[in-house]
C-alpha positions, 0 to 999 in steps of 0.5 A: 367463729363468727364474722361480724360486720357492724353498720353495713350500709343498705341503700333503701329505693328513695336513696336513704341508707339504713344501718345493719349488723350481720353475723354470719359463719366464716368461710365462702359457703352461702347460708340462709340469713334470719333478718329483723329490721325494727326500731328498738336499736340493734346496738342496746344489749338485752341485759342493759337496754331491758335489764328487769326482764333480762334479770327475771329471764335469767333467774327463772331459766338459769341454763337459757341458751345453753352453749352461748356466752349471751354476748350478742343478745338484743331485745326480742331477736335470735341469738347470733351464738346459737343460730350461726352455728347451726348455719344461718347468718343474722342480719339486724337492721335499725328501722328508718328513723331508729338507732343509727338509721337516719330518716323519719320514724314512723312505725308500721307504715307502708314506708317502713315495710317497704324498707323491710322489703328492700333489706330481705332483698339486700340480704337475699343477694349478698354473696354469702346468702344462698338466696333464701331469706327467713324472718323470725322475731317477737312481737314488733319483729313479727308484726311486720312479717305479716305486713311485708309479706303482703308485699311478697318480697322474692327472697323472702322464703319462710317466716316465724311471726312470734306473737305478733299482731296483723290488724293494727286497729283491732288488734292493738290500737283500738279493742273493739272500737275502744282506744288502747291508749295506755300501752302506747303511752308507756311503750313508745317513749320508753322503747322507741323514742328513747333510741330515736336516730339523733337522740343525744341522750342515747347510751353508747353501743358496747360493741363499737363504742359509738352511740346507738342512735347515731352520729348525729345530735338532734334538738328535742325540737328536731327530734319531735320533728321527726317522728309520728305520734301513734297515740294521736294518730289512733286518738284521730281515727275512731273508724277503721280507715285507710291509715289503719288498712295500710297498716295491716295485713292483707291475708290474700297476699300472704303466701310465705310458708309460715310458723304462726306462734300464738301467745295463750295469755297475750290479751290486748296485743299478740294472740289474735293476729297469730290466730287469724293469720292461720285461719285467713292467710292464702299461704299453702304452708302454714302452721299454728303453734301456742304456748304459755309464759311471758312475752320473752320467755318461750322464744328462748327456751330449748323447746321453742328453739327446736321448733323454729330451727326444724321449721327453718332448716326445711324451708331455708336449707331444704332439709328433709327433716320431717317438717312436711309431716308436721301436723298443722297445729300444736297445742299446749294444754294448760291445767289450772295452778300448774307450770306443766303443759301437754303437747297435743297435734291437731289438724285445724284450727278451730277445732272440728270436733268443737261443740259450741256450747251456749251459756245464757246469762240469768238475772240471778247472776247465773250462767245456765243451758236455759235463759230466764228472764231479768235484767242487770244494771251497773254503773259503767264506771263503777263495780262490775257484774259477774255470772257463774256456772254451777260447779262442774260435774266433770273436767271440761277442756275449752279450745278455741274462740269465744263470742258473747251475745249481750242484749244491753240498753244504756242511759246514755248514747254509747257504752263500752262493754269489757268481757272477761272469761274466769274460772274459780276452783271450789275454794274460789280461788281464781284460775289465771296464768302467767302472760305476755306481760301480765303475770296473772292474766285471765282466761280470755278477754273482748271488748266492744263499743256499743256504737260499733255494734255493726258487723261484717257479714262476709268475715262474721263466723258464729264463734268469731264476730267480726265488726266493720268499724266503718260507722258510728251508730249511736244508742237511743237511751233506754233502747235495747240492742243486741251486741255480739262481742269477740273474745280472743281464743283460750285453751284450758283443762278444768277439773270437776268442782271449778266454775266459769264465769263471765265477768262483764264491765264498762271499764278494763278488767283490773283485780284491786290489790295485786301486787306481783314482784315477778312484774316490776316493768309494768302496773299488772292486775290482770290486764297489763299495760293494755288499758282503755283510759284515755278521757277524750275517747271515753268522756264520762258523760257518754261512758259513765252512765249506767248500762243493762244487761237484759236476759230472757227468752226475748233478750237471750244474753249468752256466751259461746264456749268451745268445748272439746269433748273429753272422750276425743282427748283422753289417750289421743295419740296426738299427744307428745311429752309433758313439758314444764316452762317454768 
């Protein structure tokens, strides 16, 4: 039986009281807790608050969450009907200013992170808790895991950030310095403000019969005065300043054991933070998992839940279940036009045996092993340009981060570069995969504003440029500049006969005429909702000029690929079972 307590008060250090729902086993035996704190409303059922997403998930995986009636599901959090019988308490907290918790709503803020710290300490000191608290959740409930781990709450014993950004500037708000406005414009009002505390338009909590946003009824003016505006905050801050620093992980202080679950197709929000965490965090007990599929999909599949349980059983219950022998990296290898994946374990990321391979851009739109002199100009807001390899002579695996070095000139004082890795079969069909939000995600994406080309020499790696974003360096029109562009990691096996392409544009990658009934919530044409279109951030007189890509021996524009030698993975004893996630 599940013992349920609704609207449990949790007092914060400044005296404000947040509200939580607690699901725990009957009896007096202490159990570990799995906790989430966020702004989506603990009283909003998954099935009604996120109806389209739920119907897709239920239709695609009708046997999902076997053994659960699905009666207590909420967006991006664990199912109590699964985890409580497994011997855990599930604690869901409405963050300050959201749901039934009063206060000023300021997402990812130091105040909200301190609240999460206090909620962890509250849960860890309850009589029903064994003193160990774990964090496990998707997206928002993963982002704030990295942030609170930097505060090192004593009762935080383990965490699973499932697809979670960690650097608010680089991962989410300003890709390469370019404002990612479209997601903020739609997501914040659609998923957060609709359940702001005191919103009189909010629905009733079906489990309590009360408003999901508390007893207060605030006017529109009162509601507006009681929340921050993340879009305006990001628009007003083109550089990485204290605002972003306070809302990004401090890897030197992240020492909690963690399993970092990275999407292989979540460009624009989710994968970068998970990969950076594994390579940069100070924790001595850290694992990296990669998976395909939609945003909310793999978290609830049997394979994903078994992995979560094994990890948390080990660190929160002390079970000797073999997790301590688990290799640090679990990859799921993808092949074109297939939903099957193959699990392979590795000892590091990026893989030590990677053959970093440079392909040079040529004036004939080729990607080759040697530079060729020339230049190609494009209208920055017009049609893109693409560079292609000849058909591959043999099968190739690309696994790891990528980078592009482009020598460019502009007719204006700045230029935005959008780089997309693509592949095509012998008939010209593009290789793409279902992703976090977009049903046809390309193989990798990267972005850079030319005036943000300055690198941090201490953090830059040959395969992962790291830009400081601490000053703006305008371009002299017509002058050639070297840009090093970070392209987020990928993992794919391409057969012989396929071609690889680098797509370069002065605006977002979007396929024209794409409609897909699998995704009815977002407009999805290759970049999902993660578009960069704000006119104040991208005025046409600056970003609507002509951009020229220079190639050749003196200006060797190139793409760096993470090629994994075939002989190393064929018949590799690190392989596990093949899995089908669709």
